[in-house]
C-alpha positions in Angstrom: -6.4 96.2 14.9 -7.4 98.9 12.2 -5.6 98.8 9.1 -4.3 102.5 9.3 -1.0 103.8 7.8 1.0 105.9 10.3 3.7 106.9 8.0 5.0 106.3 4.3 8.6 106.9 3.1 9.4 107.1 -0.5 13.0 106.9 -2.0 13.3 109.5 -4.9 16.2 109.8 -7.5 16.8 113.7 -6.7 15.7 114.8 -3.4 15.9 118.7 -4.5 14.1 118.1 -7.5 11.4 116.0 -5.9 11.2 118.4 -2.7 10.3 121.2 -5.3 7.4 119.1 -6.6 6.2 117.6 -3.1 6.3 121.3 -1.6 3.6 121.8 -4.1 1.7 118.5 -4.2 1.3 118.0 -0.3 -0.6 121.4 0.5 -3.3 120.1 -2.2 -3.5 116.8 -0.3 -4.0 118.8 2.9 -0.7 118.7 4.6 0.8 121.9 6.3 4.1 122.9 5.1 4.6 124.7 8.2 5.4 121.2 10.0 7.7 120.1 7.2 11.0 118.7 8.5 14.4 118.0 7.0 17.0 115.9 8.3 19.8 113.3 7.7 19.6 109.7 8.8 23.6 109.2 8.9 23.2 105.4 10.0 21.5 104.5 7.0 23.0 107.1 4.5 19.9 109.1 3.7 18.4 112.6 3.9 14.9 112.9 4.5 12.1 115.4 3.8 8.9 114.6 5.8 5.6 116.3 5.7 3.2 116.1 8.5 -0.6 115.7 8.6 -2.6 114.6 11.8 -3.5 111.4 10.0 -0.4 110.6 8.2 3.6 111.5 7.9 4.9 111.5 4.5 8.5 111.2 3.5 10.7 111.5 0.5 14.4 110.1 0.8 17.3 110.5 -1.0 18.6 107.2 -2.7 22.0 105.2 -1.6 24.8 106.3 -4.0 24.9 102.9 -5.5 21.3 103.2 -6.8 21.4 106.9 -7.7 21.4 106.3 -11.6 18.9 103.3 -11.3 15.6 103.9 -13.2 12.3 104.2 -11.4 9.9 101.7 -12.4 6.8 100.6 -10.5 6.7 97.1 -11.9 10.0 96.3 -10.2 10.2 93.5 -7.4 10.0 95.6 -4.1 8.9 98.8 -5.9 5.9 100.9 -5.0 3.4 100.2 -7.8 1.3 103.4 -7.0 -0.4 105.1 -3.7 -3.6 106.1 -3.5 -4.9 109.0 -1.4 -9.0 109.0 -0.6 -11.1 111.8 -1.6 -14.3 112.8 0.1 -16.2 113.0 -3.3 -16.0 112.6 -7.0 -16.5 116.5 -6.9 -13.3 116.8 -4.8 -11.3 115.0 -7.2 -12.6 117.1 -10.1 -11.8 120.3 -7.9 -8.1 118.9 -7.3 -7.6 118.1 -10.7 -6.3 121.3 -12.2 -4.4 122.0 -9.4 -2.5 118.7 -9.5 -2.1 119.6 -13.2 -1.0 123.0 -12.7 1.8 121.8 -10.3 3.6 119.9 -13.1 2.4 116.5 -12.5 2.2 114.1 -15.4 -1.6 113.2 -15.7 -2.0 109.3 -16.6 -5.7 109.4 -16.5 -7.9 112.3 -16.0 -10.8 111.9 -13.4 -13.6 109.7 -14.4 -15.3 106.3 -13.4 -13.2 103.0 -13.4 -15.8 100.2 -13.3 -13.1 97.6 -13.5 -12.3 98.5 -10.1 -16.0 99.0 -9.0 -19.2 100.2 -9.7 -18.7 103.5 -8.0 -14.9 103.7 -8.3 -13.8 107.2 -9.4 -10.3 108.4 -9.7 -7.3 110.6 -11.1 -3.8 109.1 -11.9 -0.9 111.0 -12.0 2.9 110.8 -11.7 5.4 113.1 -9.8 8.4 114.6 -11.7 10.3 111.3 -11.4 7.4 108.8 -12.7 6.1 107.6 -9.0 2.5 107.0 -10.0 -0.2 108.3 -7.5 -4.1 108.1 -7.6 -6.9 110.3 -5.8 -9.8 108.1 -5.5 -13.3 108.1 -4.2 -15.6 105.0 -3.8 -18.8 104.6 -2.0 -18.1 101.7 0.2 -20.6 99.5 2.2 -19.8 99.7 6.0 -18.7 96.8 7.9 
């Protein structure tokens, strides 16, 4: 098996606020908003907004009411620490950086090399408006 991810679902605090942000972010990451779908999964008590790309489906979900006021923190057990999207080059990350900044993302660390992760590890780290952390990374890797 190849470790290829088919889809990702992330629970956000406020679906309406998050949708406005992700409607700006997802096209930067290559998703087509014409393929965006919204729905309700009544059996599991959540609403969902899904963004489609030929390689990945990315969804944001509303929280259960009992968790609506919980704080988001990536270090909680079971939480998403961060999600990294792969770029094709360092130059691509540099090109995306002002776009990410201009949509209201919280820049954690600007594009640069992070040698603690590898000799050629180049990345941008940012958070969405609710504090969920993302990364855009490029690293030259040896083929296996």
